[in-house]
N, C-alpha and C positions, 0 to 999 in steps of 0.2 A: 545479517539482521540481528543475530543473537550476540554480537560483539560490540554493542553500542558503547561509546565512551560518553563522558559528561560533556565533551565538547560538541558532539554531533547533535544532541537535542538542542543545544544552545543555538546553533546555526538555524535550525528549523524555526525556533522562536524568533530569532532576529529577522528572518525573511518574512515572517508573518506580520510583523509590525504590531500596531495597536488596535487594528480593526477587530471588533468582537467576532465576526464571522471567520476571519482568518485565524484567530486564536483558537476557536472551536475546532476548525479543520486541523490545525497544527497539533492539537491535543491528540486526536485520533492517530495521526502520523507517528507521534511520539510513542503512543501505546504500542504500535506495531514495531517500531525500532527497538524498543526496550524489551520486546518479547512478552508483553503483558496484555496484548489484545486477545479477548476471549473468543477464540475460534472454538469450535466444538472439540477439536483435537486437544486443545489446552484444557478445556472444561472437563473432558473425559479423564485426562491425567490427574486432574484435581478431584476426581470422583464426584463432580457436580452434575454430570449427565450420564445416562446409561450407555450411550454410543457416540463415537466420534464422527459418525456418518453425516455427510452434508445433507441438509434438508432442502437446499436450494435447487439442485439439479436432478435429484431422484436417482443418481447413479450410486453405486455402492462404493463411494470414495470418502476417505476421511477429509473433513473440512480443516485442512491446514491453511496457513497463510498463503502458500503458493497456490493451492487449489482455489481459494477464495479470490485472490487478486488476478490470477492468470487463466484459470480453466473453467470455473463453474459457469454453466450455460445460463443460469439465472441472472447473471450480471453482465452478459455479453453486450447488451445495448449500451451500457455505461462505458465498457471498454472501447466500443466502436466510436463513441463520441470523443473520449479523451486521449486514448493511446495514439491515434494518428497525429493529433496536434502535438503531443509530447514528442513523438519521433521526429517531427519536423524541427524541433528545437536543437537537435544535435545529430549531424550526419554520421557520427561515429557510433551511435547506439546500435546500428546494425551489426557491428563487430562483436557485440556481447550478447546478441539476441539468442544464441543457443544456450547461454548460461542463465538459468532462471534466477539463481541467487543474485547475480549481478544486475539483472533486469529489475528485480524487486528492490535491490539496494539503490539503483539509480532513480527509481520512482520515489522511494522514501527520502533519500538524501542525494540529490543530483551532484553535489560537490564532495561526496565521500572520498576520503583518501584511499579507500579500498577499491575504488574503480580505476581502470586504466587511465593514465595521464591524458591520452588523446580524448577520452570522454570528458574528463574533468575540465579540460582547457578549451573545449569547443562548443560550449553552450552559446546559442545566439543571445540569450539573456538568462542569467542565473535566476533573476527574480521571476521571470515568466515561467521557467521550469519548476521552481518551487510552488508558484501559484497553481499551475496545472496539476502538480503532484497533490497539493492539498485538496483541490476541488475533486479530483478523481477519487482519492482515498475517502473523502467525506461522503461523496455520493454513493460509493460502494457501501460504506458503513450505514448510511441512512436506509438504503434499500434492504440491507441485511437486518437492521433493527425492525423494519416493518414486517419482513418475513417472519421473524421470530416472535414478534408481538401477536401475529395472527395464529400462531400455533396453539393448540389446546394445552392448557396448563396441567 
């Protein structure tokens, strides 16, 4: 995720097309790919919050991108909707399931050259994979925005 090239975001934009909703969704994906998505962990490093602890799940865990996308219980229902659909798009995703970095990379950029070739080459539809990716990420982001908007200032 932290090794994005200028070519990678270009593909995310190309797959989004011109639909304004898809472009909004692709924007959030690109923030994550470029390492500028404001997780509490990043905001803490920037000294903008007093603690990196996740406000979503109540556990004493830092809100990293991995925690947010894969583990925080606050977002479990969204994962239950999108991830099974996503996994059906490529039978080889199960081979990288133990590697969180590769799972996140496959969600952010399903055709990333950093993924194993068997994953890159076996999407049922690259367009469908990117669309599910954008929808999943954007729904996670919107729920997170709502959570943080409800926090006392």
